[in-house]
N, CA, C, O and CB atoms as a CASP TS submission, in Angstrom:
PFRMAT TS
TARGET T0000
AUTHOR 0000-0000-0000
METHOD Language model
MODEL 1
PARENT N/A
ATOM      1  N   UNK     1      96.657 -93.057 208.780  1.00  0.00           N
ATOM      2  CA  UNK     1      97.508 -94.106 208.263  1.00  0.00           C
ATOM      3  C   UNK     1      97.586 -95.210 209.303  1.00  0.00           C
ATOM      4  O   UNK     1      97.820 -94.950 210.483  1.00  0.00           O
ATOM      5  CB  UNK     1      98.918 -93.565 207.908  1.00  0.00           C
ATOM      6  N   UNK     2      97.391 -96.429 208.861  1.00  0.00           N
ATOM      7  CA  UNK     2      97.522 -97.552 209.775  1.00  0.00           C
ATOM      8  C   UNK     2      98.989 -97.915 209.939  1.00  0.00           C
ATOM      9  O   UNK     2      99.834 -97.502 209.143  1.00  0.00           O
ATOM     10  CB  UNK     2      96.718 -98.762 209.274  1.00  0.00           C
ATOM     11  N   UNK     3      99.285 -98.686 210.971  1.00  0.00           N
ATOM     12  CA  UNK     3     100.653 -99.140 211.190  1.00  0.00           C
ATOM     13  C   UNK     3     101.122 -99.963 210.004  1.00  0.00           C
ATOM     14  O   UNK     3     102.275 -99.842 209.590  1.00  0.00           O
ATOM     15  CB  UNK     3     100.758 -99.959 212.488  1.00  0.00           C
ATOM     16  N   UNK     4     100.253-100.797 209.446  1.00  0.00           N
ATOM     17  CA  UNK     4     100.615-101.606 208.278  1.00  0.00           C
ATOM     18  C   UNK     4     100.978-100.718 207.092  1.00  0.00           C
ATOM     19  O   UNK     4     101.964-100.980 206.403  1.00  0.00           O
ATOM     20  CB  UNK     4      99.461-102.549 207.897  1.00  0.00           C
ATOM     21  N   UNK     5     100.195 -99.676 206.849  1.00  0.00           N
ATOM     22  CA  UNK     5     100.480 -98.769 205.733  1.00  0.00           C
ATOM     23  C   UNK     5     101.824 -98.084 205.902  1.00  0.00           C
ATOM     24  O   UNK     5     102.517 -97.839 204.915  1.00  0.00           O
ATOM     25  CB  UNK     5      99.379 -97.722 205.605  1.00  0.00           C
ATOM     26  N   UNK     6     102.205 -97.772 207.128  1.00  0.00           N
ATOM     27  CA  UNK     6     103.481 -97.102 207.378  1.00  0.00           C
ATOM     28  C   UNK     6     104.665 -97.971 206.987  1.00  0.00           C
ATOM     29  O   UNK     6     105.742 -97.452 206.696  1.00  0.00           O
ATOM     30  CB  UNK     6     103.592 -96.716 208.841  1.00  0.00           C
ATOM     31  N   UNK     7     104.481 -99.282 206.975  1.00  0.00           N
ATOM     32  CA  UNK     7     105.561-100.177 206.548  1.00  0.00           C
ATOM     33  C   UNK     7     106.002 -99.885 205.127  1.00  0.00           C
ATOM     34  O   UNK     7     107.162-100.107 204.779  1.00  0.00           O
ATOM     35  CB  UNK     7     105.123-101.628 206.660  1.00  0.00           C
ATOM     36  N   UNK     8     105.091 -99.388 204.303  1.00  0.00           N
ATOM     37  CA  UNK     8     105.360 -99.185 202.890  1.00  0.00           C
ATOM     38  C   UNK     8     105.735 -97.747 202.554  1.00  0.00           C
ATOM     39  O   UNK     8     105.879 -97.404 201.380  1.00  0.00           O
ATOM     40  CB  UNK     8     104.164 -99.590 202.089  1.00  0.00           C
ATOM     41  N   UNK     9     105.894 -96.913 203.557  1.00  0.00           N
ATOM     42  CA  UNK     9     106.316 -95.530 203.359  1.00  0.00           C
ATOM     43  C   UNK     9     107.591 -95.328 204.160  1.00  0.00           C
ATOM     44  O   UNK     9     107.534 -95.151 205.377  1.00  0.00           O
ATOM     45  CB  UNK     9     105.197 -94.510 203.792  1.00  0.00           C
ATOM     46  N   UNK    10     108.747 -95.350 203.493  1.00  0.00           N
ATOM     47  CA  UNK    10     110.003 -95.239 204.238  1.00  0.00           C
ATOM     48  C   UNK    10     110.121 -93.908 204.976  1.00  0.00           C
ATOM     49  O   UNK    10     109.576 -92.893 204.543  1.00  0.00           O
ATOM     50  CB  UNK    10     111.183 -95.406 203.294  1.00  0.00           C
ATOM     51  N   UNK    11     110.832 -93.931 206.084  1.00  0.00           N
ATOM     52  CA  UNK    11     111.127 -92.725 206.862  1.00  0.00           C
ATOM     53  C   UNK    11     109.862 -92.030 207.370  1.00  0.00           C
ATOM     54  O   UNK    11     109.800 -90.801 207.398  1.00  0.00           O
ATOM     55  CB  UNK    11     111.936 -91.755 206.020  1.00  0.00           C
ATOM     56  N   UNK    12     108.861 -92.805 207.770  1.00  0.00           N
ATOM     57  CA  UNK    12     107.615 -92.251 208.279  1.00  0.00           C
ATOM     58  C   UNK    12     107.510 -92.493 209.779  1.00  0.00           C
ATOM     59  O   UNK    12     107.568 -93.634 210.239  1.00  0.00           O
ATOM     60  CB  UNK    12     106.407 -92.865 207.547  1.00  0.00           C
ATOM     61  N   UNK    13     107.357 -91.418 210.533  1.00  0.00           N
ATOM     62  CA  UNK    13     107.151 -91.519 211.979  1.00  0.00           C
ATOM     63  C   UNK    13     105.649 -91.512 212.245  1.00  0.00           C
ATOM     64  O   UNK    13     104.923 -90.681 211.699  1.00  0.00           O
ATOM     65  CB  UNK    13     107.868 -90.346 212.746  1.00  0.00           C
ATOM     66  N   UNK    14     105.184 -92.440 213.086  1.00  0.00           N
ATOM     67  CA  UNK    14     103.752 -92.575 213.368  1.00  0.00           C
ATOM     68  C   UNK    14     103.520 -92.420 214.868  1.00  0.00           C
ATOM     69  O   UNK    14     104.203 -93.045 215.680  1.00  0.00           O
ATOM     70  CB  UNK    14     103.209 -93.950 212.866  1.00  0.00           C
ATOM     71  N   UNK    15     102.549 -91.578 215.228  1.00  0.00           N
ATOM     72  CA  UNK    15     102.167 -91.372 216.623  1.00  0.00           C
ATOM     73  C   UNK    15     101.078 -92.366 217.007  1.00  0.00           C
ATOM     74  O   UNK    15     100.096 -92.533 216.283  1.00  0.00           O
ATOM     75  CB  UNK    15     101.684 -89.917 216.857  1.00  0.00           C
ATOM     76  N   UNK    16     101.255 -93.022 218.144  1.00  0.00           N
ATOM     77  CA  UNK    16     100.260 -93.940 218.700  1.00  0.00           C
ATOM     78  C   UNK    16      99.890 -93.432 220.096  1.00  0.00           C
ATOM     79  O   UNK    16     100.774 -93.138 220.900  1.00  0.00           O
ATOM     80  CB  UNK    16     100.805 -95.426 218.753  1.00  0.00           C
ATOM     81  N   UNK    17      98.598 -93.328 220.385  1.00  0.00           N
ATOM     82  CA  UNK    17      98.115 -92.919 221.706  1.00  0.00           C
ATOM     83  C   UNK    17      97.299 -94.084 222.258  1.00  0.00           C
ATOM     84  O   UNK    17      96.442 -94.635 221.568  1.00  0.00           O
ATOM     85  CB  UNK    17      97.254 -91.585 221.636  1.00  0.00           C
ATOM     86  N   UNK    18      97.573 -94.452 223.508  1.00  0.00           N
ATOM     87  CA  UNK    18      96.934 -95.638 224.067  1.00  0.00           C
ATOM     88  C   UNK    18      96.751 -95.494 225.571  1.00  0.00           C
ATOM     89  O   UNK    18      97.446 -94.719 226.228  1.00  0.00           O
ATOM     90  CB  UNK    18      97.757 -96.889 223.753  1.00  0.00           C
ATOM     91  N   UNK    19      95.787 -96.267 226.109  1.00  0.00           N
ATOM     92  CA  UNK    19      95.526 -96.289 227.542  1.00  0.00           C
ATOM     93  C   UNK    19      96.200 -97.515 228.145  1.00  0.00           C
ATOM     94  O   UNK    19      96.089 -98.626 227.628  1.00  0.00           O
ATOM     95  CB  UNK    19      93.996 -96.294 227.835  1.00  0.00           C
ATOM     96  N   UNK    20      96.897 -97.286 229.241  1.00  0.00           N
ATOM     97  CA  UNK    20      97.598 -98.379 229.925  1.00  0.00           C
ATOM     98  C   UNK    20      97.750 -98.033 231.395  1.00  0.00           C
ATOM     99  O   UNK    20      98.071 -96.894 231.735  1.00  0.00           O
ATOM    100  CB  UNK    20      98.989 -98.646 229.280  1.00  0.00           C
ATOM    101  N   UNK    21      97.524 -98.995 232.262  1.00  0.00           N
ATOM    102  CA  UNK    21      97.700 -98.820 233.704  1.00  0.00           C
ATOM    103  C   UNK    21      96.962 -97.605 234.251  1.00  0.00           C
ATOM    104  O   UNK    21      97.488 -96.887 235.101  1.00  0.00           O
ATOM    105  CB  UNK    21      99.166 -98.700 234.028  1.00  0.00           C
ATOM    106  N   UNK    22      95.750 -97.375 233.767  1.00  0.00           N
ATOM    107  CA  UNK    22      94.911 -96.313 234.303  1.00  0.00           C
ATOM    108  C   UNK    22      95.216 -94.911 233.817  1.00  0.00           C
ATOM    109  O   UNK    22      94.703 -93.944 234.378  1.00  0.00           O
ATOM    110  CB  UNK    22      95.008 -96.326 235.745  1.00  0.00           C
ATOM    111  N   UNK    23      96.035 -94.776 232.793  1.00  0.00           N
ATOM    112  CA  UNK    23      96.348 -93.457 232.247  1.00  0.00           C
ATOM    113  C   UNK    23      96.631 -93.544 230.761  1.00  0.00           C
ATOM    114  O   UNK    23      96.658 -94.629 230.179  1.00  0.00           O
ATOM    115  CB  UNK    23      97.543 -92.842 232.975  1.00  0.00           C
ATOM    116  N   UNK    24      96.841 -92.386 230.155  1.00  0.00           N
ATOM    117  CA  UNK    24      97.079 -92.305 228.712  1.00  0.00           C
ATOM    118  C   UNK    24      98.549 -92.035 228.435  1.00  0.00           C
ATOM    119  O   UNK    24      99.206 -91.281 229.153  1.00  0.00           O
ATOM    120  CB  UNK    24      96.206 -91.207 228.075  1.00  0.00           C
ATOM    121  N   UNK    25      99.050 -92.663 227.383  1.00  0.00           N
ATOM    122  CA  UNK    25     100.454 -92.556 226.988  1.00  0.00           C
ATOM    123  C   UNK    25     100.528 -92.395 225.476  1.00  0.00           C
ATOM    124  O   UNK    25      99.539 -92.603 224.773  1.00  0.00           O
ATOM    125  CB  UNK    25     101.270 -93.802 227.454  1.00  0.00           C
ATOM    126  N   UNK    26     101.703 -92.024 224.982  1.00  0.00           N
ATOM    127  CA  UNK    26     101.927 -91.989 223.542  1.00  0.00           C
ATOM    128  C   UNK    26     103.285 -92.615 223.232  1.00  0.00           C
ATOM    129  O   UNK    26     104.174 -92.682 224.080  1.00  0.00           O
ATOM    130  CB  UNK    26     101.851 -90.531 223.000  1.00  0.00           C
ATOM    131  N   UNK    27     103.409 -93.069 221.989  1.00  0.00           N
ATOM    132  CA  UNK    27     104.667 -93.596 221.487  1.00  0.00           C
ATOM    133  C   UNK    27     104.781 -93.241 220.017  1.00  0.00           C
ATOM    134  O   UNK    27     103.772 -93.099 219.326  1.00  0.00           O
ATOM    135  CB  UNK    27     104.765 -95.131 221.700  1.00  0.00           C
ATOM    136  N   UNK    28     106.005 -93.096 219.540  1.00  0.00           N
ATOM    137  CA  UNK    28     106.253 -92.798 218.131  1.00  0.00           C
ATOM    138  C   UNK    28     107.105 -93.926 217.567  1.00  0.00           C
ATOM    139  O   UNK    28     108.133 -94.288 218.139  1.00  0.00           O
ATOM    140  CB  UNK    28     106.957 -91.402 217.947  1.00  0.00           C
ATOM    141  N   UNK    29     106.665 -94.477 216.438  1.00  0.00           N
ATOM    142  CA  UNK    29     107.395 -95.571 215.801  1.00  0.00           C
ATOM    143  C   UNK    29     107.799 -95.188 214.382  1.00  0.00           C
ATOM    144  O   UNK    29     107.211 -94.300 213.765  1.00  0.00           O
ATOM    145  CB  UNK    29     106.545 -96.853 215.786  1.00  0.00           C
ATOM    146  N   UNK    30     108.821 -95.886 213.881  1.00  0.00           N
ATOM    147  CA  UNK    30     109.225 -95.795 212.477  1.00  0.00           C
ATOM    148  C   UNK    30     109.458 -97.215 211.973  1.00  0.00           C
ATOM    149  O   UNK    30     109.794 -98.103 212.757  1.00  0.00           O
ATOM    150  CB  UNK    30     110.518 -94.905 212.299  1.00  0.00           C
ATOM    151  N   UNK    31     109.281 -97.439 210.671  1.00  0.00           N
ATOM    152  CA  UNK    31     109.587 -98.768 210.131  1.00  0.00           C
ATOM    153  C   UNK    31     111.080 -99.056 210.292  1.00  0.00           C
ATOM    154  O   UNK    31     111.905 -98.153 210.157  1.00  0.00           O
ATOM    155  CB  UNK    31     109.169 -98.869 208.632  1.00  0.00           C
ATOM    156  N   UNK    32     111.423-100.298 210.577  1.00  0.00           N
ATOM    157  CA  UNK    32     112.833-100.690 210.676  1.00  0.00           C
ATOM    158  C   UNK    32     113.477-100.606 209.298  1.00  0.00           C
ATOM    159  O   UNK    32     112.860-100.956 208.292  1.00  0.00           O
ATOM    160  CB  UNK    32     112.974-102.127 211.261  1.00  0.00           C
ATOM    161  N   UNK    33     114.722-100.141 209.259  1.00  0.00           N
ATOM    162  CA  UNK    33     115.450-100.024 207.997  1.00  0.00           C
ATOM    163  C   UNK    33     115.740-101.401 207.408  1.00  0.00           C
ATOM    164  O   UNK    33     115.644-101.594 206.196  1.00  0.00           O
ATOM    165  CB  UNK    33     116.758 -99.250 208.203  1.00  0.00           C
ATOM    166  N   UNK    34     116.091-102.341 208.251  1.00  0.00           N
ATOM    167  CA  UNK    34     116.375-103.706 207.791  1.00  0.00           C
ATOM    168  C   UNK    34     115.426-104.665 208.497  1.00  0.00           C
ATOM    169  O   UNK    34     115.077-104.458 209.659  1.00  0.00           O
ATOM    170  CB  UNK    34     117.868-104.099 208.062  1.00  0.00           C
ATOM    171  N   UNK    35     115.023-105.685 207.813  1.00  0.00           N
ATOM    172  CA  UNK    35     114.114-106.647 208.429  1.00  0.00           C
ATOM    173  C   UNK    35     112.685-106.171 208.352  1.00  0.00           C
ATOM    174  O   UNK    35     112.293-105.500 207.398  1.00  0.00           O
ATOM    175  CB  UNK    35     114.498-106.897 209.875  1.00  0.00           C
ATOM    176  N   UNK    36     111.906-106.518 209.359  1.00  0.00           N
ATOM    177  CA  UNK    36     110.501-106.140 209.345  1.00  0.00           C
ATOM    178  C   UNK    36     110.105-105.561 210.692  1.00  0.00           C
ATOM    179  O   UNK    36     110.834-105.672 211.677  1.00  0.00           O
ATOM    180  CB  UNK    36     109.616-107.344 208.996  1.00  0.00           C
ATOM    181  N   UNK    37     108.957-104.953 210.711  1.00  0.00           N
ATOM    182  CA  UNK    37     108.438-104.399 211.951  1.00  0.00           C
ATOM    183  C   UNK    37     108.794-102.939 212.141  1.00  0.00           C
ATOM    184  O   UNK    37     109.200-102.247 211.207  1.00  0.00           O
ATOM    185  CB  UNK    37     108.943-105.189 213.110  1.00  0.00           C
ATOM    186  N   UNK    38     108.633-102.491 213.372  1.00  0.00           N
ATOM    187  CA  UNK    38     108.817-101.088 213.708  1.00  0.00           C
ATOM    188  C   UNK    38     109.741-100.965 214.900  1.00  0.00           C
ATOM    189  O   UNK    38     109.927-101.918 215.656  1.00  0.00           O
ATOM    190  CB  UNK    38     107.472-100.410 213.998  1.00  0.00           C
ATOM    191  N   UNK    39     110.319 -99.787 215.064  1.00  0.00           N
ATOM    192  CA  UNK    39     111.075 -99.514 216.280  1.00  0.00           C
ATOM    193  C   UNK    39     110.470 -98.286 216.944  1.00  0.00           C
ATOM    194  O   UNK    39     110.034 -97.353 216.269  1.00  0.00           O
ATOM    195  CB  UNK    39     112.596 -99.301 215.973  1.00  0.00           C
ATOM    196  N   UNK    40     110.449 -98.296 218.258  1.00  0.00           N
ATOM    197  CA  UNK    40     109.963 -97.153 219.025  1.00  0.00           C
ATOM    198  C   UNK    40     111.097 -96.140 219.082  1.00  0.00           C
ATOM    199  O   UNK    40     112.197 -96.458 219.534  1.00  0.00           O
ATOM    200  CB  UNK    40     109.489 -97.574 220.471  1.00  0.00           C
ATOM    201  N   UNK    41     110.827 -94.918 218.624  1.00  0.00           N
ATOM    202  CA  UNK    41     111.860 -93.887 218.618  1.00  0.00           C
ATOM    203  C   UNK    41     111.632 -92.838 219.697  1.00  0.00           C
ATOM    204  O   UNK    41     112.540 -92.071 220.016  1.00  0.00           O
ATOM    205  CB  UNK    41     111.919 -93.221 217.263  1.00  0.00           C
ATOM    206  N   UNK    42     110.425 -92.795 220.263  1.00  0.00           N
ATOM    207  CA  UNK    42     110.129 -91.871 221.365  1.00  0.00           C
ATOM    208  C   UNK    42     108.868 -92.361 222.072  1.00  0.00           C
ATOM    209  O   UNK    42     108.010 -93.002 221.465  1.00  0.00           O
ATOM    210  CB  UNK    42     109.948 -90.394 220.845  1.00  0.00           C
ATOM    211  N   UNK    43     108.772 -92.049 223.368  1.00  0.00           N
ATOM    212  CA  UNK    43     107.586 -92.435 224.129  1.00  0.00           C
ATOM    213  C   UNK    43     107.426 -91.493 225.310  1.00  0.00           C
ATOM    214  O   UNK    43     108.374 -90.825 225.722  1.00  0.00           O
ATOM    215  CB  UNK    43     107.682 -93.909 224.609  1.00  0.00           C
ATOM    216  N   UNK    44     106.208 -91.450 225.852  1.00  0.00           N
ATOM    217  CA  UNK    44     105.942 -90.587 227.002  1.00  0.00           C
ATOM    218  C   UNK    44     106.379 -91.284 228.279  1.00  0.00           C
ATOM    219  O   UNK    44     106.127 -92.473 228.477  1.00  0.00           O
ATOM    220  CB  UNK    44     104.446 -90.210 227.076  1.00  0.00           C
ATOM    221  N   UNK    45     107.029 -90.531 229.131  1.00  0.00           N
ATOM    222  CA  UNK    45     107.344 -91.027 230.472  1.00  0.00           C
ATOM    223  C   UNK    45     106.233 -90.629 231.437  1.00  0.00           C
ATOM    224  O   UNK    45     106.024 -91.270 232.467  1.00  0.00           O
ATOM    225  CB  UNK    45     108.713 -90.478 230.960  1.00  0.00           C
ATOM    226  N   UNK    46     105.533 -89.567 231.086  1.00  0.00           N
ATOM    227  CA  UNK    46     104.433 -89.052 231.899  1.00  0.00           C
ATOM    228  C   UNK    46     103.151 -89.817 231.581  1.00  0.00           C
ATOM    229  O   UNK    46     102.926 -90.211 230.436  1.00  0.00           O
ATOM    230  CB  UNK    46     104.235 -87.535 231.658  1.00  0.00           C
ATOM    231  N   UNK    47     102.320 -90.023 232.584  1.00  0.00           N
ATOM    232  CA  UNK    47     100.985 -90.590 232.391  1.00  0.00           C
ATOM    233  C   UNK    47     100.004 -89.430 232.355  1.00  0.00           C
ATOM    234  O   UNK    47     100.013 -88.582 233.248  1.00  0.00           O
ATOM    235  CB  UNK    47     100.615 -91.622 233.528  1.00  0.00           C
ATOM    236  N   UNK    48      99.159 -89.384 231.335  1.00  0.00           N
ATOM    237  CA  UNK    48      98.208 -88.293 231.164  1.00  0.00           C
ATOM    238  C   UNK    48      96.824 -88.744 231.619  1.00  0.00           C
ATOM    239  O   UNK    48      96.453 -89.900 231.418  1.00  0.00           O
ATOM    240  CB  UNK    48      98.172 -87.820 229.691  1.00  0.00           C
ATOM    241  N   UNK    49      96.052 -87.837 232.234  1.00  0.00           N
ATOM    242  CA  UNK    49      94.742 -88.218 232.760  1.00  0.00           C
ATOM    243  C   UNK    49      93.684 -88.426 231.672  1.00  0.00           C
ATOM    244  O   UNK    49      92.728 -89.174 231.873  1.00  0.00           O
ATOM    245  CB  UNK    49      94.264 -87.168 233.723  1.00  0.00           C
ATOM    246  N   UNK    50      93.853 -87.765 230.518  1.00  0.00           N
ATOM    247  CA  UNK    50      92.879 -87.884 229.427  1.00  0.00           C
ATOM    248  C   UNK    50      93.608 -88.084 228.103  1.00  0.00           C
ATOM    249  O   UNK    50      94.760 -87.681 227.943  1.00  0.00           O
ATOM    250  CB  UNK    50      91.966 -86.628 229.360  1.00  0.00           C
ATOM    251  N   UNK    51      92.916 -88.711 227.162  1.00  0.00           N
ATOM    252  CA  UNK    51      93.507 -89.000 225.850  1.00  0.00           C
ATOM    253  C   UNK    51      93.955 -87.730 225.127  1.00  0.00           C
ATOM    254  O   UNK    51      95.022 -87.709 224.513  1.00  0.00           O
ATOM    255  CB  UNK    51      92.506 -89.756 224.982  1.00  0.00           C
ATOM    256  N   UNK    52      93.146 -86.676 225.198  1.00  0.00           N
ATOM    257  CA  UNK    52      93.468 -85.441 224.480  1.00  0.00           C
ATOM    258  C   UNK    52      94.800 -84.851 224.933  1.00  0.00           C
ATOM    259  O   UNK    52      95.554 -84.329 224.111  1.00  0.00           O
ATOM    260  CB  UNK    52      92.357 -84.416 224.675  1.00  0.00           C
ATOM    261  N   UNK    53      95.097 -84.927 226.211  1.00  0.00           N
ATOM    262  CA  UNK    53      96.366 -84.395 226.726  1.00  0.00           C
ATOM    263  C   UNK    53      97.541 -85.217 226.214  1.00  0.00           C
ATOM    264  O   UNK    53      98.576 -84.660 225.845  1.00  0.00           O
ATOM    265  CB  UNK    53      96.363 -84.380 228.267  1.00  0.00           C
ATOM    266  N   UNK    54      97.389 -86.535 226.188  1.00  0.00           N
ATOM    267  CA  UNK    54      98.455 -87.398 225.669  1.00  0.00           C
ATOM    268  C   UNK    54      98.661 -87.141 224.182  1.00  0.00           C
ATOM    269  O   UNK    54      99.799 -87.073 223.718  1.00  0.00           O
ATOM    270  CB  UNK    54      98.123 -88.888 225.915  1.00  0.00           C
ATOM    271  N   UNK    55      97.573 -86.998 223.434  1.00  0.00           N
ATOM    272  CA  UNK    55      97.671 -86.747 221.993  1.00  0.00           C
ATOM    273  C   UNK    55      98.331 -85.401 221.712  1.00  0.00           C
ATOM    274  O   UNK    55      99.153 -85.292 220.803  1.00  0.00           O
ATOM    275  CB  UNK    55      96.280 -86.796 221.346  1.00  0.00           C
ATOM    276  N   UNK    56      97.983 -84.391 222.474  1.00  0.00           N
ATOM    277  CA  UNK    56      98.578 -83.069 222.293  1.00  0.00           C
ATOM    278  C   UNK    56     100.083 -83.102 222.540  1.00  0.00           C
ATOM    279  O   UNK    56     100.856 -82.555 221.754  1.00  0.00           O
ATOM    280  CB  UNK    56      97.916 -82.056 223.228  1.00  0.00           C
ATOM    281  N   UNK    57     100.493 -83.738 223.621  1.00  0.00           N
ATOM    282  CA  UNK    57     101.918 -83.838 223.928  1.00  0.00           C
ATOM    283  C   UNK    57     102.637 -84.699 222.886  1.00  0.00           C
ATOM    284  O   UNK    57     103.750 -84.373 222.475  1.00  0.00           O
ATOM    285  CB  UNK    57     102.125 -84.424 225.339  1.00  0.00           C
ATOM    286  N   UNK    58     102.008 -85.790 222.460  1.00  0.00           N
ATOM    287  CA  UNK    58     102.594 -86.645 221.432  1.00  0.00           C
ATOM    288  C   UNK    58     102.731 -85.928 220.098  1.00  0.00           C
ATOM    289  O   UNK    58     103.731 -86.098 219.401  1.00  0.00           O
ATOM    290  CB  UNK    58     101.757 -87.892 221.255  1.00  0.00           C
ATOM    291  N   UNK    59     101.728 -85.122 219.736  1.00  0.00           N
ATOM    292  CA  UNK    59     101.807 -84.321 218.504  1.00  0.00           C
ATOM    293  C   UNK    59     102.987 -83.362 218.554  1.00  0.00           C
ATOM    294  O   UNK    59     103.701 -83.195 217.566  1.00  0.00           O
ATOM    295  CB  UNK    59     100.503 -83.535 218.284  1.00  0.00           C
ATOM    296  N   UNK    60     103.189 -82.732 219.711  1.00  0.00           N
ATOM    297  CA  UNK    60     104.319 -81.813 219.870  1.00  0.00           C
ATOM    298  C   UNK    60     105.635 -82.553 219.683  1.00  0.00           C
ATOM    299  O   UNK    60     106.527 -82.080 218.979  1.00  0.00           O
ATOM    300  CB  UNK    60     104.280 -81.134 221.253  1.00  0.00           C
ATOM    301  N   UNK    61     105.751 -83.709 220.314  1.00  0.00           N
ATOM    302  CA  UNK    61     106.975 -84.504 220.194  1.00  0.00           C
ATOM    303  C   UNK    61     107.191 -84.967 218.758  1.00  0.00           C
ATOM    304  O   UNK    61     108.322 -84.978 218.273  1.00  0.00           O
ATOM    305  CB  UNK    61     106.922 -85.714 221.132  1.00  0.00           C
ATOM    306  N   UNK    62     106.124 -85.346 218.083  1.00  0.00           N
ATOM    307  CA  UNK    62     106.221 -85.796 216.697  1.00  0.00           C
ATOM    308  C   UNK    62     106.699 -84.669 215.786  1.00  0.00           C
ATOM    309  O   UNK    62     107.532 -84.891 214.906  1.00  0.00           O
ATOM    310  CB  UNK    62     104.868 -86.326 216.213  1.00  0.00           C
ATOM    311  N   UNK    63     106.179 -83.468 215.992  1.00  0.00           N
ATOM    312  CA  UNK    63     106.628 -82.319 215.193  1.00  0.00           C
ATOM    313  C   UNK    63     108.102 -82.023 215.441  1.00  0.00           C
ATOM    314  O   UNK    63     108.846 -81.754 214.498  1.00  0.00           O
ATOM    315  CB  UNK    63     105.783 -81.077 215.515  1.00  0.00           C
ATOM    316  N   UNK    64     108.527 -82.071 216.697  1.00  0.00           N
ATOM    317  CA  UNK    64     109.945 -81.835 217.024  1.00  0.00           C
ATOM    318  C   UNK    64     110.831 -82.903 216.397  1.00  0.00           C
ATOM    319  O   UNK    64     111.887 -82.593 215.843  1.00  0.00           O
ATOM    320  CB  UNK    64     110.153 -81.812 218.553  1.00  0.00           C
ATOM    321  N   UNK    65     110.409 -84.137 216.481  1.00  0.00           N
ATOM    322  CA  UNK    65     111.175 -85.245 215.916  1.00  0.00           C
ATOM    323  C   UNK    65     111.281 -85.123 214.404  1.00  0.00           C
ATOM    324  O   UNK    65     112.357 -85.313 213.836  1.00  0.00           O
ATOM    325  CB  UNK    65     110.536 -86.579 216.291  1.00  0.00           C
ATOM    326  N   UNK    66     110.179 -84.809 213.757  1.00  0.00           N
ATOM    327  CA  UNK    66     110.197 -84.722 212.298  1.00  0.00           C
ATOM    328  C   UNK    66     110.997 -83.516 211.825  1.00  0.00           C
ATOM    329  O   UNK    66     111.641 -83.580 210.778  1.00  0.00           O
ATOM    330  CB  UNK    66     108.774 -84.650 211.752  1.00  0.00           C
ATOM    331  N   UNK    67     110.968 -82.422 212.571  1.00  0.00           N
ATOM    332  CA  UNK    67     111.770 -81.248 212.218  1.00  0.00           C
ATOM    333  C   UNK    67     113.254 -81.561 212.303  1.00  0.00           C
ATOM    334  O   UNK    67     114.038 -81.119 211.462  1.00  0.00           O
ATOM    335  CB  UNK    67     111.430 -80.066 213.133  1.00  0.00           C
ATOM    336  N   UNK    68     113.638 -82.320 213.313  1.00  0.00           N
ATOM    337  CA  UNK    68     115.047 -82.649 213.519  1.00  0.00           C
ATOM    338  C   UNK    68     115.550 -83.682 212.518  1.00  0.00           C
ATOM    339  O   UNK    68     116.716 -83.644 212.125  1.00  0.00           O
ATOM    340  CB  UNK    68     115.259 -83.158 214.928  1.00  0.00           C
ATOM    341  N   UNK    69     114.681 -84.609 212.101  1.00  0.00           N
ATOM    342  CA  UNK    69     115.142 -85.721 211.265  1.00  0.00           C
ATOM    343  C   UNK    69     114.708 -85.633 209.812  1.00  0.00           C
ATOM    344  O   UNK    69     115.241 -86.349 208.964  1.00  0.00           O
ATOM    345  CB  UNK    69     114.655 -87.003 211.834  1.00  0.00           C
ATOM    346  N   UNK    70     113.757 -84.776 209.515  1.00  0.00           N
ATOM    347  CA  UNK    70     113.231 -84.701 208.157  1.00  0.00           C
ATOM    348  C   UNK    70     112.264 -85.827 207.828  1.00  0.00           C
ATOM    349  O   UNK    70     111.916 -86.024 206.664  1.00  0.00           O
ATOM    350  CB  UNK    70     114.360 -84.714 207.176  1.00  0.00           C
ATOM    351  N   UNK    71     111.824 -86.568 208.842  1.00  0.00           N
ATOM    352  CA  UNK    71     110.896 -87.685 208.628  1.00  0.00           C
ATOM    353  C   UNK    71     109.511 -87.158 208.294  1.00  0.00           C
ATOM    354  O   UNK    71     109.122 -86.077 208.737  1.00  0.00           O
ATOM    355  CB  UNK    71     110.835 -88.597 209.875  1.00  0.00           C
ATOM    356  N   UNK    72     108.776 -87.923 207.514  1.00  0.00           N
ATOM    357  CA  UNK    72     107.389 -87.601 207.240  1.00  0.00           C
ATOM    358  C   UNK    72     106.572 -87.898 208.489  1.00  0.00           C
ATOM    359  O   UNK    72     106.858 -88.861 209.200  1.00  0.00           O
ATOM    360  CB  UNK    72     106.857 -88.398 206.014  1.00  0.00           C
ATOM    361  N   UNK    73     105.568 -87.091 208.762  1.00  0.00           N
ATOM    362  CA  UNK    73     104.761 -87.230 209.975  1.00  0.00           C
ATOM    363  C   UNK    73     103.417 -87.841 209.632  1.00  0.00           C
ATOM    364  O   UNK    73     102.746 -87.400 208.700  1.00  0.00           O
ATOM    365  CB  UNK    73     104.569 -85.867 210.670  1.00  0.00           C
ATOM    366  N   UNK    74     103.022 -88.865 210.390  1.00  0.00           N
ATOM    367  CA  UNK    74     101.706 -89.490 210.236  1.00  0.00           C
ATOM    368  C   UNK    74     101.130 -89.760 211.610  1.00  0.00           C
ATOM    369  O   UNK    74     101.860 -90.051 212.558  1.00  0.00           O
ATOM    370  CB  UNK    74     101.796 -90.804 209.407  1.00  0.00           C
ATOM    371  N   UNK    75      99.824 -89.663 211.708  1.00  0.00           N
ATOM    372  CA  UNK    75      99.134 -90.041 212.945  1.00  0.00           C
ATOM    373  C   UNK    75      98.480 -91.387 212.721  1.00  0.00           C
ATOM    374  O   UNK    75      97.925 -91.644 211.653  1.00  0.00           O
ATOM    375  CB  UNK    75      98.076 -88.967 213.370  1.00  0.00           C
ATOM    376  N   UNK    76      98.542 -92.242 213.717  1.00  0.00           N
ATOM    377  CA  UNK    76      97.954 -93.575 213.558  1.00  0.00           C
ATOM    378  C   UNK    76      96.449 -93.470 213.412  1.00  0.00           C
ATOM    379  O   UNK    76      95.832 -92.510 213.875  1.00  0.00           O
ATOM    380  CB  UNK    76      98.311 -94.478 214.754  1.00  0.00           C
ATOM    381  N   UNK    77      95.868 -94.459 212.766  1.00  0.00           N
ATOM    382  CA  UNK    77      94.421 -94.479 212.550  1.00  0.00           C
ATOM    383  C   UNK    77      93.699 -95.238 213.645  1.00  0.00           C
ATOM    384  O   UNK    77      92.528 -95.575 213.468  1.00  0.00           O
ATOM    385  CB  UNK    77      94.098 -95.092 211.204  1.00  0.00           C
ATOM    386  N   UNK    78      94.345 -95.525 214.773  1.00  0.00           N
ATOM    387  CA  UNK    78      93.728 -96.295 215.863  1.00  0.00           C
ATOM    388  C   UNK    78      92.634 -95.497 216.507  1.00  0.00           C
ATOM    389  O   UNK    78      91.994 -95.972 217.445  1.00  0.00           O
ATOM    390  CB  UNK    78      94.764 -96.699 216.912  1.00  0.00           C
TER
END
């Protein structure tokens, strides 16, 4: 699911994995309830040496978040 597609699915948490400052990070976003755009609801404080490690940790966080909130889980198509 792309970030744009998530705008049209309410209550959808999306995992994003990206490289920044020489390491890998993840962030989880949801569409804003009012207005437009997304809000970051969780992010990694740790820098991961490889993308797979960041994705694995982000997947774990996404599952925990969705279990607690009942949000639908989606992975970004990036």
